C-alpha positions, -999 to +999 in steps of 0.1 A: -709-155+276-734-133+293-745-165+310-712-165+322-708-132+340-740-139+354-730-169+375-697-151+385-717-126+400-737-150+417-708-168+431-696-136+443-724-128+472-713-126+506-716-152+525-738-133+550-771-136+530-764-172+530-796-190+546-786-198+581-759-174+583-764-133+590-738-109+594-726-126+632-716-156+617-704-144+587-680-126+614-669-159+620-665-178+588-645-145+578-618-159+601-619-188+582-612-172+546-651-174+540-656-144+529-685-152+496-705-183+482-678-193+460-654-193+491-675-215+506-680-239+479-645-246+477-637-248+518-634-283+517-638-316+544-605-319+560-617-354+564-648-379+566-666-401+593-681-429+584-713-429+598-733-452+582-726-484+606-723-467+638-703-495+663-711-503+703-685-494+725-678-532+736-673-536+696-645-505+692-610-517+684-578-509+698-555-491+673-582-483+647-597-450+640-635-458+656-667-434+655-694-445+683-718-431+708-711-426+743-738-407+771-712-388+792-712-407+826-688-385+848-661-356+840-634-344+860-596-327+864-572-357+874-539-351+887-506-371+877-472-365+891-459-357+849-484-336+844-489-307+868-521-293+855-541-324+852-553-348+824-594-336+813-613-371+817-645-382+806-666-415+808-685-422+784-712-454+780-736-473+762-753-507+768-727-521+759-699-511+780-677-479+786-644-461+774-627-429+787-617-401+766-587-383+776-573-341+769-540-333+784-541-299+767-573-282+770-595-253+784-615-261+812-639-233+811-649-242+776-650-282+786-671-272+817-702-246+795-701-270+765-704-307+783-729-319+807-734-347+823-764-372+807-755-357+771-754-381+743-721-377+718-704-387+691-665-392+692-643-406+668-602-414+672-580-435+678-588-457+704-561-470+724-557-493+753-540-483+791-537-504+818-558-535+808-587-507+793-597-487+766-588-450+762-595-423+734-571-392+732-583-356+717-612-373+699-634-351+677-667-346+698-699-334+686-729-332+710-759-353+693-797-348+697-814-370+666-797-398+649-822-398+622-809-360+610-799-369+573-770-345+576-750-356+603-759-394+604-766-431+585-738-410+559-705-401+552-698-376+570-677-343+564-659-326+588-648-291+581-622-268+603-633-252+631-632-224+649-643-204+679-682-205+676-688-220+651-688-261+656-696-292+635-732-294+630-734-253+627-711-256+592-724-289+582-760-268+577-744-236+561-727-261+538-755-280+526-778-245+516-746-235+496-739-270+479-775-274+474-784-240+460-753-228+442-730-259+435-744-256+400-731-224+390-693-236+390-688-241+354-656-253+342-651-249+300-624-279+300-633-298+267-659-329+269-627-350+253-604-342+282-631-350+308-636-384+290-605-385+290-595-382+319-627-398+341-637-362+352-667-353+368-683-319+355-669-294+382-703-291+397-714-322+406-674-332+422-682-304+445-716-313+458-697-351+459-667-340+477-691-322+502-717-348+512-705-379+492-730-404+482-742-436+500-728-456+481-695-448+480-663-469+490-647-449+522-619-462+515-618-441+478-622-414+498-596-413+525-570-430+504-566-404+475-588-422+450-616-404+452-630-390+420-647-358+431-615-348+443-591-358+413-619-334+395-614-303+410-576-305+417-571-313+378-597-280+372-571-260+390-538-277+376-551-274+342-561-238+342-528-227+353-511-252+334-528-238+301-520-196+310-484-212+311-487-232+276-504-198+264-472-177+278-446-203+265-459-204+231-471-168+225-434-157+234-418-184+215-442-174+182-428-136+185-402-125+170-366-118+190-330-111+186-309-138+164-274-132+177-245-145+152-222-164+171-187-166+150-156-184+159-140-151+166-164-142+191-164-177+212-121-172+206-127-135+227-150-145+253-125-178+256-097-152+262-116-128+290-120-162+311-097-168+342-106-202+340-117-231+315-153-243+320-167-279+336-184-306+310-216-289+328-212-255+321-204-263+286-229-287+278-253-254+292-236-228+271-243-246+243-281-248+255-277-213+255-259-209+223-287-224+201-318-205+218-296-169+209-295-181+170-336-184+163-351-156+155-376-159+184-369-146+222-352-172+245-366-178+281-344-203+297-336-212+335-303-223+343-308-245+378-273-252+392-264-254+432-245-231+453-207-229+438-218-246+405-208-215+381-237-203+364-230-168+373-199-170+345-221-190+321-249-160+323-214-138+316-209-153+284-245-152+273-239-115+280-210-110+261-225-129+229-248-103+231-227-077+238-204-085+209-239-084+184-243-045+196-269-052+221-272-045+255-272-065+288-295-062+318-287-081+350-313-084+379-298-092+417-323-097+441-304-080+474-277-046+462-249-067+481-252-095+449-260-065+428-227-049+439-208-087+442-216-090+404-212-057+391-171-065+412-165-091+393-180-088+361-163-050+355-128-070+363-135-101+339-147-076+309-119-051+316-100-068+287-127-070+263-129-027+269-170-034+277-187-005+293-205-012+328-225+006+350-244-004+387-277+008+394-292+002+429-316+020+450-288+033+473-270+054+446-271+090+443-293+109+426-270+131+406-252+095+395-285+079+388-290+106+363-259+097+349-265+058+342-302+067+327-289+085+303-255+067+293-280+037+290-304+058+269-274+066+246-261+032+244-230+040+262-234+012+288-232-023+275-240-043+305-266-029+334-262-048+365-286-038+398-315-045+420-354-041+412-342-004+402-335-016+364-366-024+358-383+012+372-399+032+344-370+057+343-349+034+330-349+034+294-325+008+273-312+018+235-309-019+223-319-044+252-310-079+235-305-100+271-325-098+303-308-120+331-325-125+362-304-145+388-318-159+420-355-160+399-372-175+428-372-138+445-389-122+414-425-129+404-432-135+367-450-097+371-410-085+372-401-110+345-424-095+321-415-060+331-380-064+321-395-080+285-409-048+284-375-027+285-366-038+249-381-055+215-385-088+231-348-096+245-334-126+255-344-140+289-321-158+307-331-171+349-310-185+369-314-199+407-294-216+432-323-228+449-327-268+432-365-276+427-375-308+419-381-313+381-420-321+387-422-284+402-399-268+382-421-276+354-448-255+365-427-230+384-412-220+353-436-237+327-428-210+306-392-213+303-369-242+292-347-258+315-308-263+321-293-278+350-258-275+361-250-307+382-218-305+388-189-279+407-157-268+393-128-287+398-107-286+435-141-282+453-150-302+483-179-307+500-183-287+526-185-306+564-215-297+582-215-304+621-244-291+646-237-276+681-259-268+710-253-234+728-236-248+755-210-263+734-201-228+720-165-228+733-157-257+710-171-233+683-146-209+691-114-233+698-123-243+653-128-203+648-094-200+662-074-230+644-087-216+614-077-186+613-042-193+631-035-214+597-041-182+579-076-186+571-109-167+574-142-176+593-179-161+587-199-154+618-236-155+610-262-136+633-302-134+622-309-097+637-286-064+628-288-049+666-308-063+699-341-066+698-363-064+730-388-088+715-365-116+699-342-135+721-311-140+693-276-130+693-273-097+665-246-091+646-238-053+659-231-067+697-219-105+686-190-077+666-180-064+696-179-094+718-160-112+701-135-085+690-131-075+728-140-104+747-134-135+726-105-130+698-088-096+706-059-106+689-076-113+660-091-085+627-127-082+634-151-067+607-189-063+606-212-065+576-252-056+579-279-047+553-286-012+568-248-003+559-249+019+521-233+002+491-199+019+498-191+007+531-201-028+525-182-028+492-154-017+512-160-045+540-162-068+515-127-056+498-115-060+530-120-091+540-112-106+498-081-087+508-075-106+537-071-080+559-095-091+580-099-128+601-138-127+609-166-111+594-197-110+615-223-104+594-264-113+588-276-127+556-268-101+533-243-127+528-265-153+516-259-151+479-229-141+460-202-136+484-168-157+467-139-157+490-117-187+486-101-181+515-133-186+539-133-220+554-155-215+585-187-207+582-205-206+620-244-198+617-258-185+650-295-195+659-293-220+632-327-231+643-345-196+633-335-205+593-353-222+568-333-255+546-327-232+516-314-205+533-283-226+553-278-239+522-269-209+510-254-193+537-230-226+540-220-224+500-202-186+507-177-213+524-159-246+503-148-222+472-112-226+478-093-259+477-097-263+518-115-282+535-145-259+547-168-265+581-204-250+587-203-249+625-248-252+631-250-231+668-287-235+680-307-239+705-328-267+690-348-282+718-382-263+718-391-275+678-392-305+664-390-293+627-357-275+641-343-304+645-348-321+618-338-292+597-306-289+614-303-328+611-313-326+572-280-299+569-257-323+587-260-351+571-265-342+533-248-308+508-268-325+478-285-289+474-313-315+448-322-334+485-323-304+504-350-288+481-369-319+482-362-320+524-378-279+523-406-289+505-418-320+521-418-298+556-431-262+540-453-273+511-451-260+479-469-225+481-444-213+513-415-228+491-424-213+462-442-179+470-472-188+448-491-155+460-460-136+451-454-150+419-482-140+399-499-174+396-534-183+403-539-191+442-546-230+449-581-239+471-574-276+469-544-290+444-507-295+457-479-296+436-466-319+458-490-347+464-508-341+428-477-342+410-491-371+388-523-352+378-506-321+373-484-336+345-517-347+330-532-314+329-500-300+315-499-324+287-539-316+277-536-278+284-503-275+260-515-299+235-545-275+232-522-244+229-502-265+204-533-262+179-554-231+189-523-207+205-547-181+210-573-195+215-595-187+192-616-211+179-655-208+187-648-244+208-625-224+233-637-188+239-650-203+275-617-216+282-602-184+271-623-165+298-622-185+326-583-186+321-582-152+321-605-151+352-589-177+371-553-157+363-569-123+370-547-101+349-514-113+375-494-127+341-486-111+303-511-135+283-492-118+256-518-138+233-553-137+258-569-104+259 
């Protein structure tokens, strides 16, 4: 163990003390996230060039990515009618022929200072053809002096991401020093039988080979993703992620919890309080929850369901079971408006059963808060609904039996653990309307059992989505007018609360005034936004629900939880500014009644291809899972699920979408270890336990480890 600590300390050595670095270069490396020796070891090449056999210019093939050496013959900026700024062109030659390198976007001062006529440079990129001449556009370029240099030539050469003041030859030299001296410090205590079964290298060897592949390495293996060294590093990261989740899950399943009784009498009382019948999907998920709640250890279940699928009513049934057994329930929502919406609907549905509910958010006055705190402690409140205010230290539950977390992706593992500590191992039910592909869900919620509500309530019709450019605004207003004249209601969502000097975007306050004064003076226009207090928001929403407001101008505070069946049109201003999941959530506020509903996306989308892609996806499908997969492809997994906020270890190399096959294998191996040794107390797992604690750094409550 002492050796492990010593090696960890050496890996934490500041990069400036590495040979060839020093304070000035250390500041440059810091911009790339390299502050320690360990950071440098995990700063992997972004691509490679095969410089074992460099072609002459005459043998370069059009359409292929090639690497070659040329001498600079001439350089100049050439003007063209279609490109006022001009194109930077560089003529290059060798003994076999010539080729032109072109840059359409460039820094002239940089090119002038860095390159000189007569220099030899090595270039890599796709060879193109223009007017029967070969060209290469925006190639990777490196100045060369000596082709016998063993780091930069006659091998598969790593290409790293650069920054100003840090060129390939410099960073390659630093990496060679770091890898040669320090890669041996990297230890992964994954058992040898797993390494053998999964065809893994030693971690230190894998790092060496990823930075500087062996001379006989098949180049196609590297560029196709089949390189064993890469797979070893990816497996290592995913294995320790899954090991942490496995320990947590096992720890929770062996902990003693509440075994709830679910009698026919309780079922009848609950059924009598519901205003409608459940769908088959809801019935199936309720049955899964009931089985969990009967068991003598804590339930930890995730309900996934698309917008409007009826997750809240399933959660309410679970809450009523707990209350009927004499326990308290805590329901936590990410925003005040959603907490208020849940409170109003739950209070209404539980009136018949004479259950006591309370709302607890940050905006509630101190005197009222103190009353609620006391009532919770004295068990005078059955169901508490609130924001993260419900998990603050001053909230003391008397008999917390069930915690419900809505929109789980907005909270981290830490908040969930804090809620668990409010009771004696209460059951936990988490919900999300952000559908996540199953492989990813196993990672994000790996310690939870998963239920999916894959059916909408009867009578619900898919929302028709249409994309309009700003110039078509009058068409959108005509649609709004027709719907209001039919007695229906409309949302208009703006990205800002009030006008901004920095951003040219529609704001809710001015938009509401403009709509009321200039566009629809005969209609009743309301305004709601996040800066209003709870009473103001509740008043506006009740007026809208009671059909006393025709058009509600809003910010994204209405993104989740608002249920007004008569609202049939959702207009989203500057739709190009919103992410896919957020657009899908906003669209879910309409289509909650039997009438055909519309989501009208008003966008200035000409500047961004990414925005166009998002908006076209919204127009083509209402399937939350398809939207989720597209969102994942666009944004990447870290951004999509907020890994950094969720309490998970950081991924340096792994990508849980790209590497899903490795993830499945890593999960299988990690869970099998924890199944046979839940506390990792076996002597053979001692280092495994230590490294696990180090990787997670206390960000997840590993109940049975440490």
